[in-house]
N, C-alpha and C positions, 0 to 999 in steps of 0.2 A: 669463395671469398675469404674464408678463414685461412685456407692454405696460402693464399697470396699474402695476407697480412702476417702470417707466421714467417714467411720468407723475408718480408720487409723487416720484421722484428730481428731476425738473425743478422741481416745486413746492417741495420742500425746499430746493433750491439757491437759488431766488428768495427765499424767506422767510428763509433763513440770511443771505443777502447783505444784506437789508433790516435784520435785527436787528444785524448787525455795523456797518452804517453808522449806525444810530441811537445806538450807544454813544458816550459822551463821549470825545473824544480831544483832542489839542492844537489841532486845528482845528475841534472840536466835531462834525464830520460832519453828518449830516442831523438831529441833535438840535436844531439851531438853528431848524428849521422846525416843531417840535412845539409851540411855545408854552410855556405854564407847565407845568413838570414837577411842581410840587407838587400840583396837583389830580388828576392822573391816576395817578401812581405813589406818592404819599405824600410825607412831609416830606423823606425822604432823596434823593428823585429816582429816576430810572430805572436807576441804576447796578446795584443788586443784582438787580432783576427782569430787566433785559436780559442780564446776565451769566449768570444761571441759564437764561434762555430760549435763549441762544446755545449754552450747553453741552448742553442737552437736544436742540436741533435738530441740533447737530453729531453727537451720539451717534446719533440717528435716521438721519442722512445716511450715517454710516459703516456702520451695520448694514444699511441698504438697499443700499448699494454691495456689501457682502459677499454678500448674498442674491442680488442680480442677477448677480454674477460666478459664483456657484455654479450658478444656473439656466442661464445661457448656456453654461457648461462642460458641463452635462448634455445640452443640446440639441446641442452640437458633436459628441458621440460618436455620435449617431444619424446614419444616412445613408439616403438614398432607395434606394441600390443594395442595402443589406442586406435590404430588404423584397421584392425581386424574386425570384420563384420560378424558379430556373434550370431545373428539370426540365421545365417547360412550354415554355420557349423553345427548348431544344436537345434534340431527340429522340435517344434512344440508338441506334436503328437506323433506316434509311430505311423508310418505309412502302411495301410492295410494291404496294398498290392504286393509288397515284398513278403508279407507273411503268407499269403495264399500261394504265391508262385515259388516258394522256397523249395529247393530239391530235397528229396528224402535223404536221410543220413545213410551213408554206406554201411553195408553189413559185412561182418567178418566172413571170409571164405569158409566153406564147410570143409571139415577135415575127413578124408575117407577113412572108414573103419576097416581094419583088417582082422580076419579071424584066425 
Protein backbone atom coordinates (compact mmCIF):
# COMPACT_ATOMS: atom_id res chain seq x y z
CA UNK A 1 0.00 0.00 0.00
CA UNK A 2 2.78 2.42 0.84
CA UNK A 3 4.54 1.69 -2.44
CA UNK A 4 1.36 2.51 -4.36
CA UNK A 5 0.94 5.77 -2.46
CA UNK A 6 4.59 6.61 -3.07
CA UNK A 7 4.10 6.18 -6.82
CA UNK A 8 0.98 8.37 -6.62
CA UNK A 9 3.07 10.95 -4.73
CA UNK A 10 5.63 11.10 -7.56
CA UNK A 11 2.92 11.38 -10.22
CA UNK A 12 1.16 14.14 -8.27
CA UNK A 13 4.44 16.03 -7.88
CA UNK A 14 5.10 15.90 -11.62
CA UNK A 15 1.56 16.93 -12.60
CA UNK A 16 1.53 19.69 -9.97
CA UNK A 17 4.81 21.06 -11.30
CA UNK A 18 3.44 21.06 -14.86
CA UNK A 19 0.23 22.87 -13.87
CA UNK A 20 2.20 25.50 -11.97
CA UNK A 21 4.49 26.08 -14.93
CA UNK A 22 1.53 26.36 -17.32
CA UNK A 23 0.03 29.25 -15.35
CA UNK A 24 0.48 32.75 -16.65
CA UNK A 25 3.21 34.71 -14.94
CA UNK A 26 5.39 37.69 -15.79
CA UNK A 27 7.50 35.50 -18.08
CA UNK A 28 4.44 33.46 -19.22
CA UNK A 29 6.07 30.15 -18.15
CA UNK A 30 5.22 27.15 -20.31
CA UNK A 31 1.93 28.74 -21.35
CA UNK A 32 3.68 30.28 -24.34
CA UNK A 33 4.06 26.79 -25.86
CA UNK A 34 0.36 25.86 -25.60
CA UNK A 35 -0.70 27.92 -28.62
CA UNK A 36 -4.13 29.52 -28.68
CA UNK A 37 -5.65 29.49 -25.23
CA UNK A 38 -9.10 30.58 -26.43
CA UNK A 39 -9.97 27.29 -28.12
CA UNK A 40 -8.95 24.96 -25.29
CA UNK A 41 -9.92 26.76 -22.08
CA UNK A 42 -12.61 29.18 -23.26
CA UNK A 43 -12.67 32.91 -23.88
CA UNK A 44 -11.09 33.89 -20.56
CA UNK A 45 -8.05 31.70 -21.04
CA UNK A 46 -6.56 29.02 -18.82
CA UNK A 47 -6.20 31.18 -15.70
CA UNK A 48 -9.31 30.07 -13.84
CA UNK A 49 -9.05 26.40 -14.86
CA UNK A 50 -5.34 26.11 -14.04
CA UNK A 51 -5.70 27.82 -10.69
CA UNK A 52 -8.49 25.43 -9.68
CA UNK A 53 -6.51 22.44 -10.98
CA UNK A 54 -3.43 23.58 -9.07
CA UNK A 55 -5.45 23.98 -5.89
CA UNK A 56 -7.01 20.51 -6.24
CA UNK A 57 -3.68 18.84 -7.05
CA UNK A 58 -2.00 20.63 -4.16
CA UNK A 59 -4.71 19.45 -1.78
CA UNK A 60 -4.33 15.85 -3.03
CA UNK A 61 -0.56 16.12 -2.65
CA UNK A 62 -0.82 17.28 0.97
CA UNK A 63 -3.38 14.59 1.88
CA UNK A 64 -1.25 11.90 0.24
CA UNK A 65 1.81 13.17 2.13
CA UNK A 66 -0.03 12.97 5.47
CA UNK A 67 -1.30 9.44 4.74
CA UNK A 68 2.20 8.31 3.72
CA UNK A 69 3.68 9.77 6.89
CA UNK A 70 1.08 8.01 9.03
CA UNK A 71 1.63 4.68 7.31
CA UNK A 72 5.42 4.86 7.54
CA UNK A 73 5.12 5.74 11.23
CA UNK A 74 2.94 2.66 11.82
CA UNK A 75 5.51 0.44 10.08
CA UNK A 76 8.29 1.99 12.16
CA UNK A 77 6.84 0.78 15.46
CA UNK A 78 6.97 -2.87 14.32
CA UNK A 79 10.22 -4.76 14.68
CA UNK A 80 11.42 -8.15 13.50
CA UNK A 81 12.79 -8.81 16.99
CA UNK A 82 9.27 -8.55 18.46
CA UNK A 83 8.12 -11.58 16.44
CA UNK A 84 10.88 -13.92 17.68
CA UNK A 85 9.71 -16.50 20.22
CA UNK A 86 12.24 -16.34 23.02
CA UNK A 87 11.09 -19.49 24.82
CA UNK A 88 12.18 -21.63 21.86
CA UNK A 89 15.62 -20.10 21.54
CA UNK A 90 16.75 -20.23 25.17
CA UNK A 91 15.76 -23.36 27.15
CA UNK A 92 14.94 -22.98 30.83
CA UNK A 93 17.14 -25.87 32.00
CA UNK A 94 19.70 -27.96 30.16
CA UNK A 95 18.45 -31.17 28.66
CA UNK A 96 19.88 -34.17 30.55
CA UNK A 97 19.71 -36.50 27.54
CA UNK A 98 22.22 -34.49 25.59
CA UNK A 99 24.74 -34.60 28.44
CA UNK A 100 24.53 -38.42 28.85
CA UNK A 101 24.68 -39.21 25.16
CA UNK A 102 27.46 -36.82 24.33
CA UNK A 103 30.36 -38.48 22.46
CA UNK A 104 33.77 -38.65 24.07
CA UNK A 105 36.31 -36.07 23.07
CA UNK A 106 38.76 -37.33 20.43
CA UNK A 107 42.23 -38.14 21.58
CA UNK A 108 45.43 -37.18 19.86
CA UNK A 109 47.03 -39.96 17.81
CA UNK A 110 49.94 -41.65 19.45
CA UNK A 111 53.34 -40.86 18.03
CA UNK A 112 55.56 -43.89 17.43
CA UNK A 113 58.82 -43.75 19.27
CA UNK A 114 61.96 -44.69 17.43
CA UNK A 115 65.15 -45.92 19.08
